Structure formats: C-alpha cells, structure tokens
All heavy atoms as TSV, in Angstrom:
chain	resi	resn	atom	element	x	y	z
A	1	MET	N	N	0.784	-22.561	-0.460
A	1	MET	CA	C	1.904	-22.001	0.279
A	1	MET	C	C	2.277	-20.617	-0.258
A	1	MET	O	O	2.497	-19.695	0.492
A	1	MET	CB	C	3.100	-22.960	0.189
A	1	MET	CG	C	4.291	-22.517	0.955
A	1	MET	SD	S	4.047	-22.878	2.690
A	1	MET	CE	C	5.682	-22.691	3.281
A	2	GLY	N	N	2.341	-20.481	-1.590
A	2	GLY	CA	C	2.710	-19.203	-2.180
A	2	GLY	C	C	1.674	-18.132	-1.941
A	2	GLY	O	O	1.971	-16.948	-1.922
A	3	LEU	N	N	0.414	-18.556	-1.748
A	3	LEU	CA	C	-0.657	-17.604	-1.506
A	3	LEU	C	C	-0.446	-16.860	-0.194
A	3	LEU	O	O	-0.763	-15.683	-0.078
A	3	LEU	CB	C	-2.005	-18.334	-1.505
A	3	LEU	CG	C	-3.257	-17.484	-1.471
A	3	LEU	CD1	C	-3.273	-16.523	-2.650
A	3	LEU	CD2	C	-4.483	-18.359	-1.495
A	4	ARG	N	N	0.118	-17.541	0.776
A	4	ARG	CA	C	0.389	-16.887	2.056
A	4	ARG	C	C	1.399	-15.749	1.902
A	4	ARG	O	O	1.243	-14.697	2.494
A	4	ARG	CB	C	0.943	-17.883	3.061
A	4	ARG	CG	C	-0.092	-18.745	3.665
A	4	ARG	CD	C	0.499	-19.493	4.815
A	4	ARG	NE	N	0.059	-20.871	4.735
A	4	ARG	CZ	C	0.506	-21.828	5.482
A	4	ARG	NH1	N	1.447	-21.590	6.355
A	4	ARG	NH2	N	0.048	-23.040	5.362
A	5	TYR	N	N	2.409	-15.987	1.110
A	5	TYR	CA	C	3.457	-14.991	0.957
A	5	TYR	C	C	2.998	-13.782	0.156
A	5	TYR	O	O	3.409	-12.661	0.422
A	5	TYR	CB	C	4.700	-15.600	0.326
A	5	TYR	CG	C	5.367	-16.598	1.232
A	5	TYR	CD1	C	5.442	-17.937	0.891
A	5	TYR	CD2	C	5.902	-16.199	2.455
A	5	TYR	CE1	C	6.043	-18.857	1.734
A	5	TYR	CE2	C	6.500	-17.109	3.306
A	5	TYR	CZ	C	6.570	-18.430	2.938
A	5	TYR	OH	O	7.148	-19.321	3.778
A	6	ILE	N	N	2.144	-14.000	-0.810
A	6	ILE	CA	C	1.671	-12.873	-1.608
A	6	ILE	C	C	0.770	-11.959	-0.766
A	6	ILE	O	O	0.672	-10.767	-1.018
A	6	ILE	CB	C	0.978	-13.336	-2.899
A	6	ILE	CG1	C	0.955	-12.194	-3.894
A	6	ILE	CG2	C	-0.404	-13.849	-2.642
A	6	ILE	CD1	C	0.820	-12.623	-5.306
A	7	ARG	N	N	0.153	-12.520	0.243
A	7	ARG	CA	C	-0.676	-11.704	1.141
A	7	ARG	C	C	0.156	-10.702	1.942
A	7	ARG	O	O	-0.381	-9.727	2.457
A	7	ARG	CB	C	-1.450	-12.592	2.090
A	7	ARG	CG	C	-2.564	-13.343	1.419
A	7	ARG	CD	C	-3.295	-14.215	2.397
A	7	ARG	NE	N	-4.305	-15.017	1.727
A	7	ARG	CZ	C	-4.782	-16.136	2.235
A	7	ARG	NH1	N	-4.344	-16.580	3.392
A	7	ARG	NH2	N	-5.697	-16.803	1.566
A	8	LEU	N	N	1.444	-10.931	2.037
A	8	LEU	CA	C	2.317	-9.978	2.737
A	8	LEU	C	C	2.361	-8.624	2.032
A	8	LEU	O	O	2.708	-7.621	2.647
A	8	LEU	CB	C	3.725	-10.550	2.878
A	8	LEU	CG	C	3.857	-11.739	3.824
A	8	LEU	CD1	C	5.275	-12.285	3.784
A	8	LEU	CD2	C	3.476	-11.355	5.232
A	9	LEU	N	N	2.009	-8.600	0.756
A	9	LEU	CA	C	1.932	-7.325	0.045
A	9	LEU	C	C	0.923	-6.379	0.692
A	9	LEU	O	O	1.050	-5.166	0.587
A	9	LEU	CB	C	1.541	-7.552	-1.416
A	9	LEU	CG	C	2.593	-8.108	-2.340
A	9	LEU	CD1	C	1.985	-8.392	-3.706
A	9	LEU	CD2	C	3.747	-7.146	-2.469
A	10	LEU	N	N	-0.063	-6.940	1.358
A	10	LEU	CA	C	-1.075	-6.114	2.014
A	10	LEU	C	C	-0.506	-5.355	3.206
A	10	LEU	O	O	-1.093	-4.368	3.649
A	10	LEU	CB	C	-2.254	-6.981	2.459
A	10	LEU	CG	C	-2.990	-7.704	1.339
A	10	LEU	CD1	C	-4.057	-8.607	1.933
A	10	LEU	CD2	C	-3.583	-6.725	0.355
A	11	LEU	N	N	0.626	-5.785	3.712
A	11	LEU	CA	C	1.261	-5.084	4.835
A	11	LEU	C	C	2.043	-3.847	4.403
A	11	LEU	O	O	2.303	-2.972	5.217
A	11	LEU	CB	C	2.207	-6.035	5.577
A	11	LEU	CG	C	1.548	-7.123	6.387
A	11	LEU	CD1	C	2.619	-8.047	6.955
A	11	LEU	CD2	C	0.705	-6.542	7.484
A	12	VAL	N	N	2.419	-3.777	3.144
A	12	VAL	CA	C	3.273	-2.681	2.674
A	12	VAL	C	C	2.638	-1.308	2.901
A	12	VAL	O	O	3.265	-0.435	3.514
A	12	VAL	CB	C	3.687	-2.888	1.205
A	12	VAL	CG1	C	4.431	-1.684	0.675
A	12	VAL	CG2	C	4.514	-4.156	1.063
A	13	PRO	N	N	1.392	-1.056	2.461
A	13	PRO	CA	C	0.806	0.260	2.724
A	13	PRO	C	C	0.628	0.524	4.216
A	13	PRO	O	O	0.821	1.646	4.690
A	13	PRO	CB	C	-0.552	0.220	2.029
A	13	PRO	CG	C	-0.511	-0.919	1.113
A	13	PRO	CD	C	0.517	-1.868	1.623
A	14	TYR	N	N	0.259	-0.509	4.948
A	14	TYR	CA	C	0.080	-0.353	6.384
A	14	TYR	C	C	1.389	0.078	7.054
A	14	TYR	O	O	1.411	1.039	7.833
A	14	TYR	CB	C	-0.414	-1.669	6.982
A	14	TYR	CG	C	-0.518	-1.647	8.476
A	14	TYR	CD1	C	-1.556	-0.986	9.108
A	14	TYR	CD2	C	0.429	-2.281	9.262
A	14	TYR	CE1	C	-1.653	-0.955	10.483
A	14	TYR	CE2	C	0.344	-2.261	10.642
A	14	TYR	CZ	C	-0.700	-1.603	11.248
A	14	TYR	OH	O	-0.787	-1.570	12.608
A	15	LEU	N	N	2.461	-0.607	6.737
A	15	LEU	CA	C	3.746	-0.270	7.353
A	15	LEU	C	C	4.260	1.092	6.890
A	15	LEU	O	O	4.891	1.808	7.658
A	15	LEU	CB	C	4.778	-1.356	7.032
A	15	LEU	CG	C	4.488	-2.714	7.657
A	15	LEU	CD1	C	5.494	-3.743	7.168
A	15	LEU	CD2	C	4.496	-2.625	9.162
A	16	ALA	N	N	3.986	1.442	5.645
A	16	ALA	CA	C	4.442	2.734	5.128
A	16	ALA	C	C	3.735	3.896	5.812
A	16	ALA	O	O	4.322	4.959	5.996
A	16	ALA	CB	C	4.215	2.807	3.621
A	17	LEU	N	N	2.490	3.700	6.200
A	17	LEU	CA	C	1.715	4.791	6.778
A	17	LEU	C	C	1.633	4.765	8.295
A	17	LEU	O	O	1.265	5.769	8.910
A	17	LEU	CB	C	0.305	4.798	6.186
A	17	LEU	CG	C	0.257	5.124	4.703
A	17	LEU	CD1	C	-1.127	4.880	4.159
A	17	LEU	CD2	C	0.695	6.556	4.460
A	18	ILE	N	N	1.973	3.659	8.901
A	18	ILE	CA	C	1.862	3.568	10.361
A	18	ILE	C	C	2.950	4.383	11.065
A	18	ILE	O	O	2.751	4.862	12.172
A	18	ILE	CB	C	1.877	2.090	10.829
A	18	ILE	CG1	C	1.418	1.960	12.268
A	18	ILE	CG2	C	3.242	1.479	10.685
A	18	ILE	CD1	C	-0.042	2.171	12.467
A	19	TRP	N	N	4.080	4.548	10.413
A	19	TRP	CA	C	5.199	5.252	11.039
A	19	TRP	C	C	5.180	6.716	10.598
A	19	TRP	O	O	5.906	7.136	9.710
A	19	TRP	CB	C	6.509	4.569	10.680
A	19	TRP	CG	C	7.676	5.054	11.463
A	19	TRP	CD1	C	7.728	5.325	12.789
A	19	TRP	CD2	C	8.970	5.346	10.955
A	19	TRP	NE1	N	8.970	5.752	13.147
A	19	TRP	CE2	C	9.750	5.782	12.026
A	19	TRP	CE3	C	9.538	5.282	9.700
A	19	TRP	CZ2	C	11.081	6.156	11.872
A	19	TRP	CZ3	C	10.859	5.648	9.553
A	19	TRP	CH2	C	11.612	6.078	10.631
A	20	ALA	N	N	4.337	7.507	11.243
A	20	ALA	CA	C	4.135	8.908	10.864
A	20	ALA	C	C	5.392	9.778	10.965
A	20	ALA	O	O	5.532	10.709	10.164
A	20	ALA	CB	C	3.011	9.512	11.691
A	21	PRO	N	N	6.306	9.562	11.901
A	21	PRO	CA	C	7.501	10.422	11.922
A	21	PRO	C	C	8.304	10.384	10.624
A	21	PRO	O	O	9.029	11.318	10.313
A	21	PRO	CB	C	8.327	9.870	13.084
A	21	PRO	CG	C	7.332	9.248	13.986
A	21	PRO	CD	C	6.267	8.684	13.075
A	22	PHE	N	N	8.173	9.327	9.831
A	22	PHE	CA	C	8.887	9.243	8.562
A	22	PHE	C	C	8.414	10.308	7.579
A	22	PHE	O	O	9.205	10.902	6.862
A	22	PHE	CB	C	8.714	7.857	7.941
A	22	PHE	CG	C	9.221	7.767	6.537
A	22	PHE	CD1	C	10.575	7.778	6.279
A	22	PHE	CD2	C	8.345	7.695	5.470
A	22	PHE	CE1	C	11.050	7.710	4.978
A	22	PHE	CE2	C	8.794	7.626	4.174
A	22	PHE	CZ	C	10.163	7.643	3.933
A	23	TYR	N	N	7.121	10.554	7.521
A	23	TYR	CA	C	6.593	11.493	6.535
A	23	TYR	C	C	6.015	12.758	7.165
A	23	TYR	O	O	5.353	13.530	6.494
A	23	TYR	CB	C	5.559	10.801	5.637
A	23	TYR	CG	C	4.378	10.202	6.348
A	23	TYR	CD1	C	3.233	10.941	6.575
A	23	TYR	CD2	C	4.394	8.878	6.769
A	23	TYR	CE1	C	2.133	10.389	7.204
A	23	TYR	CE2	C	3.312	8.322	7.394
A	23	TYR	CZ	C	2.184	9.077	7.611
A	23	TYR	OH	O	1.106	8.528	8.237
A	24	ASN	N	N	6.270	13.003	8.427
A	24	ASN	CA	C	5.780	14.192	9.106
A	24	ASN	C	C	6.712	15.379	8.837
A	24	ASN	O	O	7.476	15.804	9.684
A	24	ASN	CB	C	5.659	13.932	10.605
A	24	ASN	CG	C	4.977	15.065	11.316
A	24	ASN	OD1	O	4.364	15.919	10.697
A	24	ASN	ND2	N	5.098	15.073	12.628
A	25	ARG	N	N	6.616	15.891	7.617
A	25	ARG	CA	C	7.419	17.045	7.213
A	25	ARG	C	C	6.729	17.735	6.041
A	25	ARG	O	O	5.831	17.179	5.416
A	25	ARG	CB	C	8.829	16.620	6.838
A	25	ARG	CG	C	8.870	15.615	5.730
A	25	ARG	CD	C	10.279	15.186	5.403
A	25	ARG	NE	N	10.223	14.280	4.267
A	25	ARG	CZ	C	10.879	13.171	4.168
A	25	ARG	NH1	N	11.660	12.794	5.132
A	25	ARG	NH2	N	10.773	12.428	3.095
A	26	ALA	N	N	7.131	18.931	5.765
A	26	ALA	CA	C	6.489	19.718	4.703
A	26	ALA	C	C	7.207	19.581	3.366
A	26	ALA	O	O	6.584	19.712	2.316
A	26	ALA	CB	C	6.420	21.183	5.104
A	27	LEU	N	N	8.498	19.347	3.404
A	27	LEU	CA	C	9.262	19.281	2.160
A	27	LEU	C	C	9.656	17.837	1.865
A	27	LEU	O	O	9.918	17.072	2.790
A	27	LEU	CB	C	10.513	20.155	2.260
A	27	LEU	CG	C	10.243	21.644	2.384
A	27	LEU	CD1	C	11.552	22.388	2.587
A	27	LEU	CD2	C	9.517	22.183	1.176
A	28	PRO	N	N	9.709	17.430	0.644
A	28	PRO	CA	C	9.479	18.185	-0.583
A	28	PRO	C	C	7.986	18.339	-0.855
A	28	PRO	O	O	7.209	17.414	-0.615
A	28	PRO	CB	C	10.121	17.323	-1.670
A	28	PRO	CG	C	10.010	15.932	-1.154
A	28	PRO	CD	C	10.106	16.045	0.347
A	29	ASP	N	N	7.622	19.501	-1.350
A	29	ASP	CA	C	6.224	19.697	-1.693
A	29	ASP	C	C	5.999	19.350	-3.158
A	29	ASP	O	O	6.925	19.271	-3.945
A	29	ASP	CB	C	5.769	21.120	-1.392
A	29	ASP	CG	C	6.524	22.166	-2.195
A	29	ASP	OD1	O	7.546	21.837	-2.792
A	29	ASP	OD2	O	6.060	23.317	-2.209
A	30	PHE	N	N	4.754	19.087	-3.494
A	30	PHE	CA	C	4.379	18.712	-4.855
A	30	PHE	C	C	3.188	19.577	-5.248
A	30	PHE	O	O	2.110	19.442	-4.679
A	30	PHE	CB	C	4.018	17.228	-4.918
A	30	PHE	CG	C	3.555	16.761	-6.260
A	30	PHE	CD1	C	4.449	16.655	-7.305
A	30	PHE	CD2	C	2.235	16.416	-6.481
A	30	PHE	CE1	C	4.035	16.226	-8.543
A	30	PHE	CE2	C	1.807	15.987	-7.711
A	30	PHE	CZ	C	2.712	15.896	-8.755
A	31	LEU	N	N	3.419	20.483	-6.193
A	31	LEU	CA	C	2.395	21.429	-6.629
A	31	LEU	C	C	1.838	22.231	-5.455
A	31	LEU	O	O	0.659	22.529	-5.376
A	31	LEU	CB	C	1.254	20.707	-7.355
A	31	LEU	CG	C	1.615	19.936	-8.615
A	31	LEU	CD1	C	0.415	19.157	-9.123
A	31	LEU	CD2	C	2.151	20.858	-9.686
A	32	GLY	N	N	2.703	22.564	-4.510
A	32	GLY	CA	C	2.305	23.343	-3.347
A	32	GLY	C	C	1.698	22.530	-2.223
A	32	GLY	O	O	1.329	23.082	-1.189
A	33	ILE	N	N	1.572	21.217	-2.412
A	33	ILE	CA	C	1.005	20.352	-1.379
A	33	ILE	C	C	2.152	19.795	-0.543
A	33	ILE	O	O	3.077	19.196	-1.083
A	33	ILE	CB	C	0.196	19.201	-2.008
A	33	ILE	CG1	C	-0.911	19.761	-2.893
A	33	ILE	CG2	C	-0.379	18.293	-0.934
A	33	ILE	CD1	C	-1.607	18.714	-3.730
A	34	PRO	N	N	2.115	19.982	0.780
A	34	PRO	CA	C	3.197	19.466	1.631
A	34	PRO	C	C	3.334	17.947	1.522
A	34	PRO	O	O	2.369	17.227	1.250
A	34	PRO	CB	C	2.769	19.856	3.046
A	34	PRO	CG	C	1.784	20.952	2.872
A	34	PRO	CD	C	1.120	20.719	1.564
A	35	PHE	N	N	4.546	17.482	1.739
A	35	PHE	CA	C	4.862	16.055	1.656
A	35	PHE	C	C	3.933	15.233	2.530
A	35	PHE	O	O	3.506	14.155	2.139
A	35	PHE	CB	C	6.320	15.832	2.070
A	35	PHE	CG	C	6.760	14.395	2.013
A	35	PHE	CD1	C	6.991	13.783	0.797
A	35	PHE	CD2	C	6.951	13.652	3.167
A	35	PHE	CE1	C	7.406	12.463	0.726
A	35	PHE	CE2	C	7.359	12.335	3.106
A	35	PHE	CZ	C	7.588	11.739	1.884
A	36	PHE	N	N	3.597	15.704	3.712
A	36	PHE	CA	C	2.747	14.969	4.645
A	36	PHE	C	C	1.444	14.527	3.990
A	36	PHE	O	O	0.979	13.415	4.197
A	36	PHE	CB	C	2.450	15.834	5.869
A	36	PHE	CG	C	1.594	15.173	6.900
A	36	PHE	CD1	C	2.134	14.242	7.765
A	36	PHE	CD2	C	0.243	15.469	7.002
A	36	PHE	CE1	C	1.346	13.618	8.720
A	36	PHE	CE2	C	-0.554	14.847	7.950
A	36	PHE	CZ	C	0.005	13.929	8.808
A	37	TYR	N	N	0.855	15.403	3.188
A	37	TYR	CA	C	-0.432	15.094	2.565
A	37	TYR	C	C	-0.285	14.274	1.289
A	37	TYR	O	O	-0.995	13.302	1.088
A	37	TYR	CB	C	-1.207	16.378	2.275
A	37	TYR	CG	C	-1.605	17.104	3.533
A	37	TYR	CD1	C	-1.066	18.346	3.837
A	37	TYR	CD2	C	-2.494	16.546	4.426
A	37	TYR	CE1	C	-1.404	19.003	4.992
A	37	TYR	CE2	C	-2.847	17.192	5.589
A	37	TYR	CZ	C	-2.303	18.419	5.868
A	37	TYR	OH	O	-2.644	19.064	7.015
A	38	TRP	N	N	0.630	14.683	0.407
A	38	TRP	CA	C	0.699	13.964	-0.858
A	38	TRP	C	C	1.270	12.561	-0.690
A	38	TRP	O	O	0.950	11.651	-1.455
A	38	TRP	CB	C	1.395	14.751	-1.964
A	38	TRP	CG	C	2.869	14.962	-1.893
A	38	TRP	CD1	C	3.503	16.094	-1.523
A	38	TRP	CD2	C	3.891	14.041	-2.271
A	38	TRP	NE1	N	4.856	15.934	-1.624
A	38	TRP	CE2	C	5.126	14.683	-2.084
A	38	TRP	CE3	C	3.894	12.738	-2.743
A	38	TRP	CZ2	C	6.338	14.068	-2.345
A	38	TRP	CZ3	C	5.109	12.122	-3.009
A	38	TRP	CH2	C	6.307	12.789	-2.809
A	39	PHE	N	N	2.085	12.331	0.319
A	39	PHE	CA	C	2.595	10.982	0.570
A	39	PHE	C	C	1.455	10.045	0.946
A	39	PHE	O	O	1.377	8.919	0.468
A	39	PHE	CB	C	3.651	11.022	1.683
A	39	PHE	CG	C	4.256	9.688	1.998
A	39	PHE	CD1	C	5.211	9.129	1.172
A	39	PHE	CD2	C	3.864	8.983	3.125
A	39	PHE	CE1	C	5.767	7.890	1.452
A	39	PHE	CE2	C	4.417	7.743	3.418
A	39	PHE	CZ	C	5.372	7.202	2.581
A	40	GLN	N	N	0.547	10.511	1.797
A	40	GLN	CA	C	-0.589	9.687	2.188
A	40	GLN	C	C	-1.536	9.459	1.016
A	40	GLN	O	O	-2.059	8.352	0.830
A	40	GLN	CB	C	-1.342	10.349	3.334
A	40	GLN	CG	C	-0.537	10.382	4.616
A	40	GLN	CD	C	-1.265	11.128	5.691
A	40	GLN	OE1	O	-2.280	10.662	6.179
A	40	GLN	NE2	N	-0.753	12.282	6.062
A	41	LEU	N	N	-1.770	10.493	0.234
A	41	LEU	CA	C	-2.654	10.346	-0.923
A	41	LEU	C	C	-2.050	9.446	-1.989
A	41	LEU	O	O	-2.775	8.758	-2.703
A	41	LEU	CB	C	-2.978	11.724	-1.508
A	41	LEU	CG	C	-3.878	12.598	-0.647
A	41	LEU	CD1	C	-3.994	13.989	-1.247
A	41	LEU	CD2	C	-5.244	11.965	-0.499
A	42	LEU	N	N	-0.735	9.431	-2.092
A	42	LEU	CA	C	-0.062	8.560	-3.055
A	42	LEU	C	C	-0.321	7.086	-2.754
A	42	LEU	O	O	-0.386	6.263	-3.665
A	42	LEU	CB	C	1.438	8.852	-3.042
A	42	LEU	CG	C	2.326	8.007	-3.924
A	42	LEU	CD1	C	2.046	8.335	-5.387
A	42	LEU	CD2	C	3.782	8.264	-3.601
A	43	TRP	N	N	-0.508	6.766	-1.488
A	43	TRP	CA	C	-0.699	5.371	-1.113
A	43	TRP	C	C	-2.079	4.837	-1.458
A	43	TRP	O	O	-2.302	3.622	-1.409
A	43	TRP	CB	C	-0.389	5.163	0.369
A	43	TRP	CG	C	1.072	5.019	0.550
A	43	TRP	CD1	C	1.944	5.980	0.961
A	43	TRP	CD2	C	1.854	3.865	0.247
A	43	TRP	NE1	N	3.224	5.482	0.942
A	43	TRP	CE2	C	3.191	4.188	0.511
A	43	TRP	CE3	C	1.554	2.601	-0.220
A	43	TRP	CZ2	C	4.225	3.274	0.330
A	43	TRP	CZ3	C	2.584	1.691	-0.396
A	43	TRP	CH2	C	3.901	2.033	-0.120
A	44	ILE	N	N	-3.013	5.697	-1.839
A	44	ILE	CA	C	-4.320	5.198	-2.270
A	44	ILE	C	C	-4.177	4.408	-3.570
A	44	ILE	O	O	-4.554	3.233	-3.621
A	44	ILE	CB	C	-5.342	6.341	-2.378
A	44	ILE	CG1	C	-5.576	6.943	-0.992
A	44	ILE	CG2	C	-6.641	5.851	-2.997
A	44	ILE	CD1	C	-6.380	8.218	-0.995
A	45	PRO	N	N	-3.608	4.990	-4.644
A	45	PRO	CA	C	-3.431	4.170	-5.852
A	45	PRO	C	C	-2.371	3.076	-5.680
A	45	PRO	O	O	-2.501	1.978	-6.245
A	45	PRO	CB	C	-3.028	5.172	-6.932
A	45	PRO	CG	C	-2.576	6.378	-6.219
A	45	PRO	CD	C	-3.252	6.382	-4.888
A	46	LEU	N	N	-1.326	3.344	-4.899
A	46	LEU	CA	C	-0.317	2.303	-4.674
A	46	LEU	C	C	-0.912	1.110	-3.946
A	46	LEU	O	O	-0.578	-0.046	-4.247
A	46	LEU	CB	C	0.873	2.866	-3.891
A	46	LEU	CG	C	1.803	3.801	-4.624
A	46	LEU	CD1	C	2.908	4.299	-3.689
A	46	LEU	CD2	C	2.400	3.134	-5.837
A	47	GLY	N	N	-1.781	1.370	-2.984
A	47	GLY	CA	C	-2.449	0.284	-2.271
A	47	GLY	C	C	-3.312	-0.544	-3.199
A	47	GLY	O	O	-3.358	-1.771	-3.093
A	48	ALA	N	N	-3.990	0.124	-4.126
A	48	ALA	CA	C	-4.807	-0.599	-5.099
A	48	ALA	C	C	-3.937	-1.459	-6.013
A	48	ALA	O	O	-4.292	-2.596	-6.333
A	48	ALA	CB	C	-5.628	0.381	-5.919
A	49	VAL	N	N	-2.790	-0.926	-6.430
A	49	VAL	CA	C	-1.871	-1.681	-7.282
A	49	VAL	C	C	-1.315	-2.894	-6.543
A	49	VAL	O	O	-1.158	-3.973	-7.118
A	49	VAL	CB	C	-0.738	-0.767	-7.804
A	49	VAL	CG1	C	0.377	-1.558	-8.432
A	49	VAL	CG2	C	-1.298	0.254	-8.774
A	50	LEU	N	N	-1.047	-2.746	-5.257
A	50	LEU	CA	C	-0.541	-3.866	-4.465
A	50	LEU	C	C	-1.645	-4.883	-4.159
A	50	LEU	O	O	-1.365	-6.062	-3.942
A	50	LEU	CB	C	0.080	-3.363	-3.167
A	50	LEU	CG	C	1.404	-2.625	-3.322
A	50	LEU	CD1	C	1.823	-2.005	-2.004
A	50	LEU	CD2	C	2.471	-3.570	-3.829
A	51	LEU	N	N	-2.866	-4.438	-4.133
A	51	LEU	CA	C	-3.980	-5.339	-3.871
A	51	LEU	C	C	-4.301	-6.220	-5.080
A	51	LEU	O	O	-4.772	-7.346	-4.927
A	51	LEU	CB	C	-5.210	-4.528	-3.476
A	51	LEU	CG	C	-6.455	-5.280	-3.050
A	51	LEU	CD1	C	-6.161	-6.115	-1.821
A	51	LEU	CD2	C	-7.570	-4.308	-2.764
A	52	LEU	N	N	-4.007	-5.736	-6.250
A	52	LEU	CA	C	-4.347	-6.447	-7.480
A	52	LEU	C	C	-3.707	-7.843	-7.574
A	52	LEU	O	O	-4.416	-8.818	-7.847
A	52	LEU	CB	C	-3.963	-5.590	-8.681
A	52	LEU	CG	C	-4.660	-5.891	-9.988
A	52	LEU	CD1	C	-6.157	-5.821	-9.850
A	52	LEU	CD2	C	-4.177	-4.919	-11.045
A	53	PRO	N	N	-2.398	-8.005	-7.363
A	53	PRO	CA	C	-1.836	-9.368	-7.435
A	53	PRO	C	C	-2.387	-10.294	-6.357
A	53	PRO	O	O	-2.529	-11.497	-6.578
A	53	PRO	CB	C	-0.327	-9.184	-7.272
A	53	PRO	CG	C	-0.079	-7.764	-7.058
A	53	PRO	CD	C	-1.352	-7.019	-7.177
A	54	VAL	N	N	-2.719	-9.736	-5.197
A	54	VAL	CA	C	-3.310	-10.566	-4.137
A	54	VAL	C	C	-4.692	-11.041	-4.573
A	54	VAL	O	O	-5.043	-12.208	-4.395
A	54	VAL	CB	C	-3.387	-9.778	-2.813
A	54	VAL	CG1	C	-4.052	-10.609	-1.728
A	54	VAL	CG2	C	-2.008	-9.329	-2.373
A	55	TYR	N	N	-5.449	-10.158	-5.155
A	55	TYR	CA	C	-6.781	-10.523	-5.661
A	55	TYR	C	C	-6.672	-11.610	-6.723
A	55	TYR	O	O	-7.421	-12.592	-6.699
A	55	TYR	CB	C	-7.480	-9.285	-6.213
A	55	TYR	CG	C	-8.741	-9.593	-6.974
A	55	TYR	CD1	C	-9.896	-9.976	-6.309
A	55	TYR	CD2	C	-8.760	-9.513	-8.361
A	55	TYR	CE1	C	-11.056	-10.267	-7.008
A	55	TYR	CE2	C	-9.913	-9.811	-9.064
A	55	TYR	CZ	C	-11.064	-10.181	-8.391
A	55	TYR	OH	O	-12.204	-10.468	-9.083
A	56	TRP	N	N	-5.770	-11.425	-7.677
A	56	TRP	CA	C	-5.595	-12.422	-8.736
A	56	TRP	C	C	-5.196	-13.783	-8.166
A	56	TRP	O	O	-5.670	-14.826	-8.619
A	56	TRP	CB	C	-4.572	-11.957	-9.757
A	56	TRP	CG	C	-5.053	-10.871	-10.652
A	56	TRP	CD1	C	-6.345	-10.600	-10.988
A	56	TRP	CD2	C	-4.257	-9.908	-11.324
A	56	TRP	NE1	N	-6.387	-9.510	-11.831
A	56	TRP	CE2	C	-5.126	-9.075	-12.061
A	56	TRP	CE3	C	-2.906	-9.665	-11.386
A	56	TRP	CZ2	C	-4.672	-8.018	-12.833
A	56	TRP	CZ3	C	-2.436	-8.611	-12.174
A	56	TRP	CH2	C	-3.320	-7.808	-12.881
A	57	ALA	N	N	-4.290	-13.780	-7.194
A	57	ALA	CA	C	-3.842	-15.035	-6.601
A	57	ALA	C	C	-4.977	-15.712	-5.833
A	57	ALA	O	O	-5.142	-16.936	-5.909
A	57	ALA	CB	C	-2.662	-14.786	-5.681
A	58	GLU	N	N	-5.762	-14.936	-5.113
A	58	GLU	CA	C	-6.897	-15.502	-4.377
A	58	GLU	C	C	-7.927	-16.064	-5.352
A	58	GLU	O	O	-8.498	-17.122	-5.111
A	58	GLU	CB	C	-7.549	-14.425	-3.514
A	58	GLU	CG	C	-6.715	-13.957	-2.355
A	58	GLU	CD	C	-6.811	-14.874	-1.158
A	58	GLU	OE1	O	-7.680	-15.756	-1.123
A	58	GLU	OE2	O	-5.994	-14.697	-0.245
A	59	ARG	N	N	-8.162	-15.359	-6.422
A	59	ARG	CA	C	-9.151	-15.792	-7.400
A	59	ARG	C	C	-8.695	-17.077	-8.104
A	59	ARG	O	O	-9.494	-17.972	-8.361
A	59	ARG	CB	C	-9.364	-14.686	-8.413
A	59	ARG	CG	C	-10.534	-14.899	-9.281
A	59	ARG	CD	C	-10.923	-13.647	-9.958
A	59	ARG	NE	N	-12.052	-13.939	-10.838
A	59	ARG	CZ	C	-12.291	-13.327	-11.936
A	59	ARG	NH1	N	-11.520	-12.341	-12.329
A	59	ARG	NH2	N	-13.328	-13.636	-12.674
A	60	ARG	N	N	-7.400	-17.156	-8.426
A	60	ARG	CA	C	-6.852	-18.340	-9.079
A	60	ARG	C	C	-6.888	-19.545	-8.153
A	60	ARG	O	O	-7.070	-20.682	-8.582
A	60	ARG	CB	C	-5.417	-18.064	-9.516
A	60	ARG	CG	C	-4.885	-19.094	-10.457
A	60	ARG	CD	C	-3.548	-18.731	-11.031
A	60	ARG	NE	N	-3.243	-17.302	-10.923
A	60	ARG	CZ	C	-2.063	-16.806	-10.607
A	60	ARG	NH1	N	-1.066	-17.611	-10.391
A	60	ARG	NH2	N	-1.856	-15.514	-10.552
A	61	ALA	N	N	-6.714	-19.305	-6.841
A	61	ALA	CA	C	-6.721	-20.406	-5.879
A	61	ALA	C	C	-8.101	-21.027	-5.744
A	61	ALA	O	O	-8.217	-22.207	-5.402
A	61	ALA	CB	C	-6.225	-19.918	-4.520
A	62	GLY	N	N	-9.136	-20.257	-6.010
A	62	GLY	CA	C	-10.494	-20.790	-5.944
A	62	GLY	C	C	-11.016	-20.865	-4.532
A	62	GLY	O	O	-10.304	-20.584	-3.560
A	63	PRO	N	N	-12.279	-21.275	-4.401
A	63	PRO	CA	C	-12.886	-21.357	-3.070
A	63	PRO	C	C	-12.304	-22.522	-2.275
A	63	PRO	O	O	-11.962	-23.567	-2.820
A	63	PRO	CB	C	-14.366	-21.565	-3.360
A	63	PRO	CG	C	-14.421	-22.119	-4.724
A	63	PRO	CD	C	-13.213	-21.589	-5.460
A	64	LYS	N	N	-12.214	-22.326	-1.001
A	64	LYS	CA	C	-11.732	-23.388	-0.094
A	64	LYS	C	C	-12.882	-24.321	0.232
A	64	LYS	O	O	-13.994	-23.902	0.486
A	64	LYS	CB	C	-11.193	-22.772	1.198
A	64	LYS	CG	C	-10.078	-21.773	0.984
A	64	LYS	CD	C	-8.784	-22.479	0.789
A	64	LYS	CE	C	-7.676	-21.433	0.806
A	64	LYS	NZ	N	-6.760	-21.518	-0.232
A	65	PRO	N	N	-12.635	-25.627	0.257
A	65	PRO	CA	C	-13.714	-26.587	0.582
A	65	PRO	C	C	-14.074	-26.545	2.058
A	65	PRO	O	O	-13.377	-26.147	2.885
A	65	PRO	CB	C	-13.144	-27.939	0.196
A	65	PRO	CG	C	-11.691	-27.771	0.036
A	65	PRO	CD	C	-11.426	-26.307	-0.125
C-alpha cells in the first residue's frame, strides 16, 4: 500500500514542468542564465533525487509473483 503513495513522487517533476506559464520569465537570472532555462535544468538533479526513494522502495518490495 505504501509503495503506491511513494510513486506519487514521480509526479512532482512532471507537474512542476508541465505548467510553463509559471516559469516563462527571464528574472531572476542565475549567472546570466534566464530563469526559464535554469529552472528546467534544476529539475534534472531534483528529478533524480526524487527518483531515488522510489527506486529504494521498489527494490525493497522485491519482484511480484
């Protein structure tokens, strides 16, 4: 049962990036890179960090018969 809920973490990057009007702006910039670009690039490592607990939970659950 808990495994189902931890899989919801996989929706976080999807929902954060699907709504483009939220991050469709230039400011604040980071090292001269507009917000539009660095926000999307930030989600690459964040997505990996969110995937890690899901992977661990799936691995602990073992194979399904």
